[in-house]
C-alpha positions, 0 to 999 in steps of 0.5 A: 735466045730466050731462056726457054730454048736454053733450058730445053738445050740443057735438058736435052744435053742432060738427058743425052749424057745420062743415057750415054752413061747408062749405056756405058755401064750396061755395056759392062754386063752385056759385052763379056757374053759377046767376047766369050760365046763361040758364035759371037767371037772374032772369027764371025764378028771380027769388026769391033764396030759391028759387035759394039753396035749389036751390044748397044742395040740389045742395051736399047731393047733392055732399056726399061730395066736400065732406066730404073737404075738412074736414081740408084746410080746417083747414090753410089760411087761409080767404081762400085757400080762398075765393079758390080756390073762387070762381075755380073757380066763375067759370071753371067757370060760363063753361065751362058757359055756352059753348054759350049764349054761342056761340048768342048770338054766332051770333044777333048776327052773323046779325042784324047781317049781315041788317040787323036791328040797324041801329038799334043801328049808327045810334044806339048810345045808343037802339038795341037791346041784344040782337037778337031772333034771338040771344034766340030762339036762346038759348031754343032751345038752353036747351030742347034742353039741358034736353030732353037731360037738361041738369040731370043733366049739370050736376050731373055736371059739378059732380061732375067739377069736384070730382074734378079740382079737389078741395074746398078743395085750393088751387092752386099756380099760376094761368094767366089767359092761357088765358082769353084763348085760351078767349075767342078760341075762343069768338068763332071757334066762333061765326063758324065755326058762322054761316059758312054763313049769312054766306056766303049773305048775302054772295052775296045782297048781291052779287046785289042790288048787281049787280041794282040796278046794271043796274036803277037804279029798284030800291031795293036797300036797302029790299028787302035786309032782307026778302030776306036775312031769308028767305034767312038763316032758310031756310039756318039752318033746314036747317043748324040742324036737323041740326048746331048743337044737338049741336055746341053741347051737346058744347062743355061740357068741363071739361078747361080747368080743369086747364090754368088751375089747377095743383093743389097 
């Protein structure tokens, strides 16, 4: 075997090994999204091979952003590169999951106020883990997200993250306190979006209390769940149809990445 063929094999092996290392590092940023997004979790994609194949396909589609980091990766310690990509992947996954988390918060708050999760309050050990309305609302947001080209937006968000936080670039400063501000805004947005229903439920509770005060024979506790459920679903149906889907989907924003990390 002549030297040209040997050099060709060596070159092919080096290219293949470099590509596999690049895909392995890119996995750290893309995989957390697949493990946290509700429509990509184990209930729908229960095969780890299928999920990993999708991650590799997305990584190959983003190869122009990945191939630029080969020279940078060789100049840095592998542990720095791994931590950099893993931190960005986890925070990026939380930013992408923001509308679905807010939808869960809205459903939990409304179910709590109308009394549907009373078993969890009375017996926390054996009560329900998640309310039915929050799970339903989460599936509705997933359907709206996918119907509006959510997977295309997801890949575009990955590309935006690589433009703002280049592959294997590293960061000189990490600001974790901004995550606390992000979590605070997460809860506040859930309360704001659920506030019309909460105000209506509060008024209905006051009305039931006054009515039971003047009519002692009325068992307000037994009637409150049915009455508040009808009122909550009626108000939320009108409110949700016009406002909430567009607000939740528009919450996906990559700008907090630049606030949390400082690029080298």
